[in-house]
N, C-alpha and C positions, 0 to 999 in steps of 0.2 A: 716836751713835745708830746702831744697825744698820739698814740698809735693809730694807724689807719684801720678802719673797720670795713670788712668786705660788704658789698652791696646786699648780698643775700642775708647777712646778719643785721645790717643797718635797717633794712626794710622788711624784717620778719613781721608777718601779720600780728597785730595786737588785739584784734577782735575777730569774731567769726566772719563778719562782713568783709574784711580785707583779704580773706583767703581766696586764691585763684582756683576756680573749679570746686569739685567735691561738694556740690550743693546738696546731694542726697544724704551725705554723712552729716553735714552741718544741720540740716533740717531734723534728722533723727535725734542728734544730741541735744538740740534746743528743746525739742518736745519732751525728751527724757528729763531734762532739767526742770522744765516748767511743770511737769506732772509728778515730779519727785519719784521717777522710776529709774533709779540709778543702779546699774549692775555692779557686781564686786570685781569683775575681770573683763577687760576688753582686749581685742586683738586687732591692731591696725596693720594691714598688709597691703603691699602694692609696690610699683616701681620706685626707684630712687628719685629723690627730689620732688615728690608729689605732695608733701606736707604732713607726713605721718607724725613726726616728732613735734612739729609746730602745732598740730591739732591736739596732741596730748597735753601740751603746755597750756593751750587755750582752755581745754576742758578742766585742767587743774585750777586755772585762774577763776573759771566760772563756778567751781565748787567751793572755793575758799575766799571769794571776794567779800569784803566787809559790808557791802551794800546788800548782800544776800545771794543765795544760790541762783545761778543763771546770769548774774551781772558780770561785767568786765569794765570796771570804772577806770582802770589804769592810773589811779590816783592813790588808793589806799596802800598801806605797807605790804599787805599780802600780794596784791597785783604787781607792785613794783619789784618785790623780791622774787616772784616767779619769773618776771621778765628778765632779770639779770642773773637768774640761776642760783640765788643765795637763800631761797626759802627753806627752812629746816624741815618742813613737812612734805616737800616735793623732792623726792630722791630720784635722780637719774643714774641708771646703771648701764654700763656698756658690757653686754654679754660676751663680746668678743674677747675681752680681757678678764672678765669675771664669770667664767663659765663652769667652774668646778663645784664640787659638793661642798667644800669648805666655805666658799663665798655665799652659797645659797643658805647654808645652816646659819651663818652669821646674820644674813638678812632675816631669816625666820625668827631668830632670837629678838630682833629689834621690832618686829611687826607688832608685838603685843603692847608696846609702849604707846601711850596716848599722844595725839598730836600736840605740838607745843604752841602753835599760833592759830592755825586754821581749824576748820571743822573736820576735814578729812586728811588722812595721811596717804599720799599717792606715790606709788612706785612706778616709774617709767623705765622699762627694761628694753633697751634698743638692741637690734640685731639678735633677737632672742633665739633664732635658729642655730646660733653658734654654741649654745649650751649643750653639755654632754647629756647622754641618756640618764646617767645617775643623778645629775643635777636636776633634770626634769622630774624624775621620780621623787626626789627630796622635796620639790616644790609642790607636788600634787595636792597633798592634804591641805596645806595652807591656802593654795589657790582655790580649792573647792569650798572651804569654809573659813574665810579670813575673818578677823574681828570686824565689827560693824563700822569702825572708823577707817578701815583700810580699803583702798581701791588699787588694783593692778592694771596697768596699761602696757601691753606687750606690743612691740613694733618689729616688723620684719619685712624683708624683700623676698623671702623664700618660705611661705607658709607650708609648703609640701614637705619641708624638712622638720616640721614640728610634730611630735608624737600625737596620735589621735586623742589620747586621754587628756592632754593639755587643751587641744582644740575644742573638745566637747564641754569644757568648763568656762569658755570665754564667749562673749558676744563678738562676732567677727564683722569687721568693716573693711571692705575692699576698696582701696584707693585706685582710681583710674588715672591714666595719663591726662595731663591738663591740656585742654583744647587750645588750638592756635589762637583763637579769638581771645580767650581768657589771658593767655600769656602776653599777647600784644597789648591788651588793655592795661595790664599791670606794668609792663615795661614803659608804656607811654607816660603813665603816672610818675614813675620813678625818674624818667628822663626830664620831665618838666620840673620836678622838684630839684633835680641836680643842675638844672639850667644848661643842659647839653644840646648843641645843635646836632640834629640827626637826619639821616636819610631813611625813608620808609623801606626802601629795598634792602638796606642793611638790617633793619629790624626783622624783615621777613627771613633773611638768610640766617640770622641768629636763632629765630624760632625753629627753622628747619634743622639746624644743628642740635638744638636742645632736645628734640624728639620727645616732647611732652613733659619735660622736667623743668619746673619753674626755677629750681635752684641752679640747674645747669645753665639756663638762659641768663640768669643774673651773673653767674661766674664768667661766662663768655663775654657778656657786656662789660664786666669789670676789666677783663684782660684787654679788650679792644680800646676802651677809654684810656687805659694806661699807655697803650702803644700810640694812640692818635692824639693825645693831649686834649681829652674831652671834646673831640669832634668825631661823631660817628658817621663814617662813610662806608659804602659797600665795597670800595676798592681795598680798604683796610681789612675788611672781613675776608676778602679773597686772598690777600697776601699773607695774612696770619695763618689761616686754616687750609691753605693749599686748594682753593676753589677757583673756578673760572666763571665768567659771566654767562648769562643765558644766551647772548648773541654768539659767543664762541661755541656753545653746545649746539645751537641751531646750525652753525656753520659746519660742524662735524657731521651732523645728520644730513645736510645737503650734499656734502662730499660723498657720503656713503650712497646716497640716492643716485647721484650722477655716475657712480662707479669709478671715481678718481682715486686710484690706489696710492699714487705718490703723495698727493695732498693729504690724504687721510693718515698715512704713515708719518708724514712730517708733523702733522698736528699732534699725534700721539707722542712723538719724540719730544716736542716742546712741552707738552703737558707733564711728562715724567721728569724732564729736567727741571721744571719749575716746581716740583714737589707736589703735584696735583694727586689727590687720592683717587685712583682709578675706580675703586669700588664705589665711592661716593658719586663719581662722575657717571657711572653706569646707572645708578639709581635715579639720578636727575634726568638722564636721557630717556629712561623708561617713563618717567613722569611726563616729560615733554611729548613723547610719542602717544601716550594715553590722552593727553589734552588734544593733540592733533586729530586723533581718531574720534573723540567725542564731538569736536567742532565739525568734522567732516560729515558726521551722521546727523547732527542736530542743528548746526548753524548758530548755536548759542554759546556765548563766552562766559556766562555767569558761573558755570560749574568748573571752569578751568583753574588750575592751581598754580601753574608756572608761566603760562603764555598769556600775553595780552592779545587784544583782538587783531591787531595788525599782523603780529607774528603767526597767530593761529590761521589767519586767512592765507598767508604766504605758504606755510607748510602744507596745509590741507589741499591747496590747489596744485602744488608742485609734486606731491608724493601720491601715487596711486594707492588705493586701499589695500590691494594684495601685498604691495611692498611694505606698507605700514604693519600688516600682520606678520610678515617675515621678520621685520626689525624687532617688533615686540617679542616674538617668540625667541629670537636670538638673545636678547638682553634678559629675558626671564630665565633662560637656561644658564646664562652667564652668572646670575646671582647665586645659583646652586653650585656651579663649578668653582666659584671663588673660595668656597669653604674648604675645598680639598686641594687647591692649586698651590704648587710650590713657587711658581713664578707668575705673579699677577700680570705683569706687563706682557709677557708672551701670550698668555691666555687671552688677554684683551685684544691683542693684535690678530691672533688667529681667528677669533670670533668675528672680528670686523672684516677680515679678508674673505671669510666664507660669504658674508653678505655682499661684498664687493664683486665677487666672482660667481654669484649665483646664476646670472644670466648666461654665463659660458656653459654651465652644466644643463641648461634648459633643453637642448636637443636630445640628450641622452634620456632625460626624464620623459620626453614625448614618445620616444621609441618604446620605452618600457610601458608607457600607457597603452600604446597600440598592441603590444604583446598581450597585455592583460585583457584588451578588448576582444582578441580573437577567440579565446575560449568562451567568451560571453555569447558568441554567435551560435554555439552549440545548444542554445536555449530551446530550439525546436525538438531536440532529442527527447524531452519528456513527453512529447505528443504521442509517439508510438507506444510509450510505456503506459500512457493513459488508455490508449486503444486496447492494449493487451489486457489491461485491468477490466475494461468493459467486456472483452470477449470472455475473460475468465469468470466474470460474474455469473453467467448462466450455468457454468459447470457445477457450482454447488446446488443449482436448481435441478440438474439432471438426476442426481441421486434421489431427489425428493419424489420424482415420478415413479422410478422403479420401486422405491420403498412403498409407495402408495399402491402400486399394482399388486405386489404379492399380498399386501394386507387385504386387498379386495378379493384375490383369487384363492388364498389359502383358507382363511377361516370363515368369512361370510358365505361364499358360494358352496362350501362343502356341506353344511347342514341342509342346503336346498337340493343338492344332488344325491345325498344319502337316502332320503325317503324312497325314491323309486328303486327297489331291490330286485324287481323281476328281470329275468334273463331275456325275455322276449323284447322288452323295451331296449335293452342294450344291443340286442342283435339288430333290431330295426335301425338304430342310430349308427352302428358301426359294423357294417357287413364284413370288412377286412379282418377285424379282430376276431370275428366269429370263426373265420376260416383258420386262423392261426390257433385258436382255442381247440378246434377239433383235431388238428394235426398233433 
């Protein structure tokens, strides 16, 4: 009996065209192969399950295909051996278990040997950030100036943990999370090839759980198909991963909006007893509230991610916009509080209770607002201050006039009064002083 092969291994891309997403990297590598501008060291970094190792193998296949560089015929011995991992010139190394200086020195000793079958000898070092600092230093010289027939491809999820001297010797390619549309397209192709009956809502839930990882999406799909006997339904996704339907999430939002404490607590209790992930639930509710706010302001449902048009209309009409803002603020804060919470259920309940009782606290808020308004009435106070400033403005002008007066009386008039020195003129002008002078 042949052993079962996981979906992500069975449907591993065999050509660049089959890769989901990463179009910018595929285009760059294709151009490099076409123009024979092949570097000696590459660094593939990005989130898990986004195709780093797969891309490294496809690049190795394109370098050693018997039809020529850039081809991936998947028929010649080189392509077939790269596909099944038995090619003598394509060496995969797991740095997590081969991270010491001894293993690196052994690798360096083998680097100088010529390739046995292909044109290039390719070393794919996965999780390279796990290597020790001494192992990195031992690899530096070889990585900088390897033999012409050797190419290094380093793959990692944590490029910040690689020493700068290694980074500067590699061409870096940043893999991004695969878009929902690309994952959906790839999953539809696989489901049709497997002949599986599927529900589109179930596919969307799997995509949401995968969080941009193609491998994670196929692993989740594999698990659900094993549970449901090759029939993919959204109920099976909910039951396996502790999720609830969008209708139940909308029901919880309506209970919060109406202020029904007992129904809300009863819902939370049933969710926790059913193994629902409350962190995941809060993320989904936040997404629904965002959709409701977008629809309320735009009236368009094309940009909505979780709500259909009917649900969006009901929510936007039943919840006032200020209440939507309060809910969104509460669930945003909840995302941060979850990171430090010791009891997730209690934190979730307390946060919802605050929303449910926010109207009871409204009068106290209004009184506080009135108190704040009272000091605002003192706004006419600055008016006399401005008047004082206006009155004070001539004061600096006053010293200007006395300063100008002495300048006119002291120096300029003196030379005019000094020429008449005769006593007779002084006596004629000032008779009283003459009397004092005689006495």
